[in-house]
VOTOR-217535 format. One record per residue (C-alpha): residue number from 0; residue in three letters; x, z, y. Coordinates in Angstrom, 1 decimal. Layout:
BEGIN
+-----+------+--------+--------+--------+
! pos ! code !      x !      z !      y !
+-----+------+--------+--------+--------+
! NUM !  Ala !      X !      Z !      Y !
...
+-----+------+--------+--------+--------+
// end
This chain:
BEGIN
+-----+------+--------+--------+--------+
! pos ! code !      x !      z !      y !
+-----+------+--------+--------+--------+
!   0 !  Met !   22.7 !   -3.1 !  -14.6 !
!   1 !  Gln !   25.4 !   -1.1 !  -16.2 !
!   2 !  Ala !   25.8 !    1.0 !  -13.1 !
!   3 !  Ile !   22.1 !    1.9 !  -13.0 !
!   4 !  Gln !   22.1 !    2.8 !  -16.6 !
!   5 !  Thr !   25.1 !    5.1 !  -16.1 !
!   6 !  Leu !   23.4 !    6.7 !  -13.1 !
!   7 !  Thr !   20.1 !    7.3 !  -14.9 !
!   8 !  Asn !   22.0 !    8.8 !  -17.9 !
!   9 !  Met !   24.0 !   11.0 !  -15.6 !
!  10 !  Phe !   20.9 !   12.4 !  -13.9 !
!  11 !  Arg !   18.6 !   12.5 !  -17.0 !
!  12 !  Phe !   18.7 !   16.3 !  -17.2 !
!  13 !  Glu !   17.9 !   16.7 !  -13.5 !
!  14 !  Arg !   14.9 !   14.4 !  -13.9 !
!  15 !  Phe !   13.6 !   16.3 !  -16.9 !
!  16 !  Val !   14.0 !   19.6 !  -15.0 !
!  17 !  Tyr !   12.0 !   18.1 !  -12.1 !
!  18 !  Leu !    9.3 !   16.8 !  -14.4 !
!  19 !  Gly !    9.1 !   20.1 !  -16.2 !
!  20 !  Ile !    8.6 !   22.0 !  -13.0 !
!  21 !  Ile !    6.0 !   19.5 !  -11.8 !
!  22 !  Val !    4.0 !   19.9 !  -15.0 !
!  23 !  Leu !    4.2 !   23.7 !  -14.7 !
!  24 !  Cys !    3.0 !   23.5 !  -11.1 !
!  25 !  Leu !    0.2 !   21.2 !  -12.1 !
!  26 !  Val !   -0.9 !   23.8 !  -14.6 !
!  27 !  Ile !   -0.8 !   26.6 !  -12.0 !
!  28 !  Leu !   -2.7 !   24.4 !   -9.6 !
!  29 !  Val !   -5.4 !   23.5 !  -12.1 !
!  30 !  Ala !   -5.7 !   27.2 !  -13.1 !
!  31 !  Thr !   -6.0 !   28.2 !   -9.5 !
!  32 !  Val !   -8.8 !   25.7 !   -8.9 !
!  33 !  Ala !  -10.6 !   26.9 !  -12.0 !
!  34 !  Val !  -10.4 !   30.5 !  -10.8 !
!  35 !  Ala !  -11.8 !   29.4 !   -7.4 !
!  36 !  Leu !  -14.6 !   27.5 !   -9.0 !
!  37 !  Phe !  -15.7 !   30.1 !  -11.5 !
!  38 !  Gly !  -14.3 !   33.3 !  -10.0 !
!  39 !  Gly !  -16.8 !   33.7 !   -7.2 !
!  40 !  Glu !  -16.5 !   34.3 !   -3.4 !
!  41 !  Glu !  -13.9 !   37.0 !   -3.5 !
!  42 !  Ser !  -11.3 !   34.9 !   -5.3 !
!  43 !  Ile !  -11.4 !   32.1 !   -2.7 !
!  44 !  Ser !  -10.6 !   34.4 !    0.3 !
!  45 !  Asn !   -7.7 !   36.0 !   -1.4 !
!  46 !  Ala !   -4.2 !   35.4 !    0.2 !
!  47 !  Ala !   -2.6 !   35.0 !   -3.2 !
!  48 !  Phe !   -5.0 !   32.1 !   -4.0 !
!  49 !  Ile !   -4.1 !   30.3 !   -0.9 !
!  50 !  Thr !   -0.4 !   30.8 !   -1.4 !
!  51 !  Thr !   -0.6 !   29.6 !   -5.0 !
!  52 !  Met !   -2.5 !   26.6 !   -4.0 !
!  53 !  Phe !   -0.3 !   25.4 !   -1.2 !
!  54 !  Gly !    2.9 !   26.6 !   -2.9 !
!  55 !  Ser !    2.4 !   24.6 !   -6.1 !
!  56 !  Gly !    1.1 !   21.6 !   -4.2 !
!  57 !  Gly !    4.2 !   21.6 !   -2.0 !
!  58 !  Ile !    6.6 !   21.9 !   -4.9 !
!  59 !  Ile !    4.9 !   19.0 !   -6.7 !
!  60 !  Thr !    5.2 !   16.9 !   -3.5 !
!  61 !  Thr !    8.8 !   17.8 !   -2.9 !
!  62 !  Leu !   10.0 !   17.2 !   -6.5 !
!  63 !  Thr !    8.0 !   13.9 !   -6.8 !
!  64 !  Gly !    9.7 !   12.8 !   -3.7 !
!  65 !  Arg !   13.1 !   13.6 !   -5.1 !
!  66 !  Ile !   12.4 !   11.6 !   -8.3 !
!  67 !  Leu !   11.1 !    8.6 !   -6.3 !
!  68 !  His !   14.2 !    8.8 !   -4.1 !
!  69 !  Met !   16.4 !    8.5 !   -7.2 !
!  70 !  Tyr !   14.5 !    5.5 !   -8.4 !
!  71 !  Asn !   14.6 !    3.9 !   -5.0 !
!  72 !  Arg !   18.3 !    4.3 !   -4.8 !
!  73 !  Ser !   18.6 !    2.7 !   -8.3 !
!  74 !  Phe !   16.5 !   -0.3 !   -7.2 !
!  75 !  Asp !   18.5 !   -0.7 !   -4.0 !
!  76 !  Leu !   21.7 !   -0.7 !   -6.1 !
!  77 !  Leu !   20.1 !   -3.3 !   -8.5 !
!  78 !  Gln !   19.2 !   -5.5 !   -5.5 !
!  79 !  Gly !   22.6 !   -5.2 !   -4.1 !
!  80 !  Thr !   21.5 !   -3.7 !   -0.7 !
!  81 !  Thr !   23.2 !   -1.1 !    1.2 !
!  82 !  Gln !   21.7 !    1.7 !    3.2 !
!  83 !  Gly !   21.7 !   -0.2 !    6.5 !
!  84 !  Glu !   20.3 !   -3.5 !    5.2 !
!  85 !  Lys !   16.7 !   -4.4 !    4.7 !
!  86 !  Pro !   15.9 !   -6.2 !    1.4 !
+-----+------+--------+--------+--------+
// end
């Protein structure tokens, strides 16, 4: 338990940076969808719209995966499993 607490404290700043970027990307994604809904036909066919939509969605997915990977490693350490063993 002490090792997990030490690890989570060591990577606290990294987790907060990841969560901050995820929130920023969610705001960008919601704003892009709002522009698409209320902006008319010409805004949907724009290449910047598509790039913004997929870019922010990809960043959200990637960073959420990194955060979940950190938690999975902590749970593995808590259970006493190694990388090759199955719990």
